[in-house]
Structures are given as structure tokens and as C-alpha cells.
N, C-alpha and C positions, 0 to 999 in steps of 0.2 A: 526361545530367545536367550542369549547368553546372560549369565548372572554376573554383574560387575561387582568387584570388591570396592572398598573405600579408597584403596590406593590407586584405582583406575584400571587394574588388571582384572583377570577373571578369578572368581572365587575358586578355592581348591575343590576339585571334584566336578566342577561345572563341565569340563570337557568330557569326562567319562559319562556324565549324565546325558549330554547331547548325543554321544555315540550310542548309548543304550536306549534312548528315547524311541527310535523306530521299532525296536523289539519289544519294549515294555508296553507301549500304548495299546497294541492289539490284544495283549494278554489281560491288561487291566480292564479294558472295555468288555471283555467276555466274563469277567468275574461276577458271580452271583452269590447270594447268601449261602446257598447250598455248597457252592464251590469252596467258599471260605471255611465252612464247617468241615467239609471233606479234608481239606488241607490240614486244618488244626488237629483232627482226629489222627490222621496218618503221622503228623509230627509228634504227637503225644506217644503213640505206639513206638515209634522209632526211638524217641528219647528214653522211654522206659526200658526198651531192649538194650540200648547202649549202657544204661546205668546198671543193668543186671550183668552184662558181659564184662564190663570194665573191671580190670584187675583179676579176671579169672583165666583159667587155662584156655577158654574158648576165644579169648581176645586174639592171640596169634593166628588162630584158624580163620577168623574173620578178616584179618589183615591179608592172609594168603589168598582168600577168595577175592578180595579187592584187587590184589596184584594180577590174578588171572583175568579178571574183568578188564583191567587196563590193558593187558596183553592182547586180549581179544579185540578191543576197540582199536588198538594200534595196528593189529594185523589186518583189520578191515580197511583202515585208512591207508596203510602202506601196500595193500593188495598182496599180502603174504598168504596165498591161498592154502598152502599145506598146513601152516600153523592155525589159520582160521578153521579149517576143516576138522583138525584134531580137537580144538576147543569146542567147536559146535557139536561134535559127536559126544563129548563128555557132558554137555549141558542137560540132556534129558534125565541123566542119573543124579545130577547134582541136588535136585530137590529132595530125593530120598536120603542122600548122604547128609544133607543139612539137618533133616529131622533127626537122624541118628546121632550126629555130632552135637546138636544143640538141644537134645531132649530135656536135659535138666534146666537149661535156661528158659525153654518154652514153658515148662511147668511152673517155674518161678514167675514168669510173666503172667500166666493165667491165674496163678494164685494171687498176685498183686492186684489184678483186675477184679478178682472175686472178693478181695478184702475191701474194695471201695464201697463207701456208704451209699448204695443205690436206694435203699429204703430207710426211713427213719427208724422202723422197728429193729432192723439189724444193728444199727448204731446203739439203740437203747439196750439191747441184749448184750452187746460187747461191753458197754460201760458198766452194766450190772455185773458181768464177770470180773472186770477190773476191780470194782468195789469189793466184791466177795474175796478176791485174792488179797487185797490190802487188809481186810478185816481178819482173815486167817493169819496173816503175817503178824499183825498187831497182837492178836491173842497169844501167838507163840512167843513173841518178844516179851510180853507181860509175864508169862509162865516162867521164862528163864531169867527174868530181871535184866534184860539186855536193853541198854539205851539206844534210842533211834530217833531220827528226824526225817520224816517223809513229807515231801512237798508235791502237791498235785496241781499242775498248771491248768488254767482255764483259758480266758480270752487274751490276757496280756502275756506275751511271750517271756520266757525265762532264759533265753539263749545266753545272755551274759554270764549268768550263774552256772549254766550247763558247761560252758567252756572253761570254767575254773576247776572243774572236777575231772574225773576219769570217765571218758565216753564208754557207754555200754550198748545202747540201742537194742535192748533185749525185751522180750515179752514179759509183762508184769506177771509174777507168780509168787506164791508164798515162799517157796524154797529159795528163790533168788533174793528176795528182800531179807530173809533170815540170814542168808550167807553173807550179804553185804555188811550187816551190823554185827556179825559174829565177833566176840571179844578177841582182841589181839590181831584181827584181820587188817589188811592194808587199807580197806575201805570203811572201817568202823567209824572213824571221825569224819565229820561233815554230814551233809544231807544227800539223800537220794531224791532225784527230781523225776517225776512221772509226767510224760507228755502223751496224752491219749491212752493207748494200751501198751506203751513202751516205757521201760526205765531208761531215760535218756542218759543219765550219768549218776555217778556216786562220788562220795567224798568231795562234795561241792561246798565252796565257801559262800556263806550268805552274810548280808549286812546285819549288824546287831542294832537293836533299837537303842535310841539315845534318850529314851524317856527316863528321867532320873528315878522315878518311883520303881520302875521295873528293874533298874540296875541294882538296887539294894537287895531285892528279895528273890530274884530269879537266876537260874543257871545259864550257861552259854547257849545250850540248845533252845531253851525257851525264849531267850532274847533274840536268837537268830530266827526263830519261827515268827515272832512278832515283826522283826525287821523286814523279812521278805514279803510279808503280807501288807506292810505299810507302803510298799512300792509296786504291788501287783494285786490281782484278784484271786491269787492262789489260795489253797487251803493247806495249812501246815499241821502235821500230826506229830506229837512229841510223846515218846515213851520214856519215863523217868527210870534211870538206872538204879537210883537209890530206893525209890518207893514202889516202882512198878505202875505208877498211876499214868493215866492218859491225859493229855491236854491238846486242845485244838485251837488254832489261831487263824483268823481271817479278818480282813479290813483293819489290821492293826490292833485287834482285840484278842485277848487270850481267854479261853474258857478252860479253867484248870479242873483236874480231878473229875473227868466225865466218865459215864458208864459206857459199856460197849453198845448199848442200845442207842444212846445219844450220839455216839460216834457214827453209828450206822445211819442214823437220820441225817446228820450233817454231811456225811460223805455222799449219800444218795442225792441229797439236794444239790451238792456242789457238782457232781458228775452228770446228773440227769436233769437238773433244773427244778424249779419249784413245782412244776406241773407233774413231777414224777409221782406215780401212784404206788405207795408202799403198803397201804392197808390191804389186807386180803392176800398178800403175797405169801409164798411158801416160806418155811422156816429158813433163816439165813444159814449159809454153809458153816460160818464160824461157830454158831450154836450147835450144829450137828457134830462139829468136831470136838466139842467139849466132852470130857470124860463123865 
């Protein structure tokens, strides 16, 4: 039945809907839950492949394959038998050619699927590794008396602050964090924001706390650490450039001059939750790295 608009005419798109209705109804009537799941899985795989190929050298190759496919369909429709025969003869070898040309992209796709958190245990091991790398970086920053501000995202996103800095999207590592806060470096000022197992951005600008008590006795890094935790559930770690002391902020509260053991406890609780079992675990890597 046509859909009428308030002006008395047909609503925009109603004509197209009426034309497509005979084609859509048989398809919709045959849809089952398994069919929907099948379509969604294929759509996710195609999307992941497009995201991997986009901007790489394989993108023009994919465009060329699409052009050949359009030519083949046009040859079938226009009854161009010679062109259709040539393209059909090339088809059996195209699968092998695609595997050779897209081998690096296929590896990246499989790697991305493998990094998906299929099991909770794998996610816990990954978070433990991230915490260890952060602890190693903090120990190195303390030894060199290098100031730093590291913010670890939790449930509330920090995208606004990430966009204010320099995008990195790199795997968390001790060397990367130390190089970010190296004295005289372009990324030294500002905060490094960690999302999951990635350093999302560096040199990020954070809001400063407006608490008058904090304004009188704290430096800019400490006020920024409190400010960002007042607006999110993140954990902020500050290494003082003057004293080499560590401070941790969360929920708008700052815990100054904490030990590495206390930082390890807070970091583990933040990244793995209160149910994390830390007793009986092996000696942390940051302790093993101490001289």
C-alpha cells in the first residue's frame, strides 16, 4: 500500500519500496537466524579485509580484479563470446594468483582474528603483559629522572583526549614509552594514553583539576592526572621529573609517593579487575630487571 505524506503526495522512497517489494518479500520470508548469522560473519570478514587492504599497494590490484569481473559480466550480457572465453580461461588460475598477491594481507587478517579475545584467559595474559611493560617503563623513567604521565583507559572512552595528541596506535612496550618521554623529544610534554594493548596517542592535552587545594601544591602533570580521572574511570601514573617519585590518580584522588609494589597492585587491579589473583604469581619482570 502506498505511503502518503502529509502534503498528500507519496513519501520519498515509497515508489522504490513498491518496486523492490516483490523481490524483497521472498528473500525476507526465507531468512532464518542461521542465515542472519551467516550474513553477519561474511560481512565482518569482508570489512576486516577491506580495512587491511585500504591504503596499501594491494588496493589497486583489488580494483583491477573488480574491473575484470565487470568486464566478464558485461561480456556475458552482451554475448561477447571471445572476451568471455578469454576471461573464463583465466578464472581457474586467479585463485592461486590472489593467494600470491595478497599473502601479506591474508596473514594480517588471520593475525587480527587470532588476536580476538576468544577466551578470557588469553585476555588476562595480554593485560598482564601490558602491565609488565608499563612497570618496566616506569622503573626506567625513575632511574633516569624523566618526567612522565601515562593514562590507562578502562570503560569510559578517552577519544576526545586522544584526538588532541599525536596518534600512534602502537603496541605497548617499555622502549616505546621511554622514547615518548625522552627529554627534548617532540612527544615529551603531555600524556601518553593507553587503550587495551595499544598506545593510542602521545603528547595529549588533559584537563587540569580545578580543586583549589591541589592548585597550590601540585605541578601540571599531577593536576592533569587528577583532572582526567575526575572525568573518567582511567588510571593515571605520574613520574616526577624533580624527585623521581611515583604518583597514581583514579576517581579524582591522587596517591603520592607510592612504591613500585603499590603501583603494581593498583595497575593489576585496574587492568584485570578486583578478582585478579596476584598472590603466588611469579616475580614481576620489573623486579627481575633491577640491577
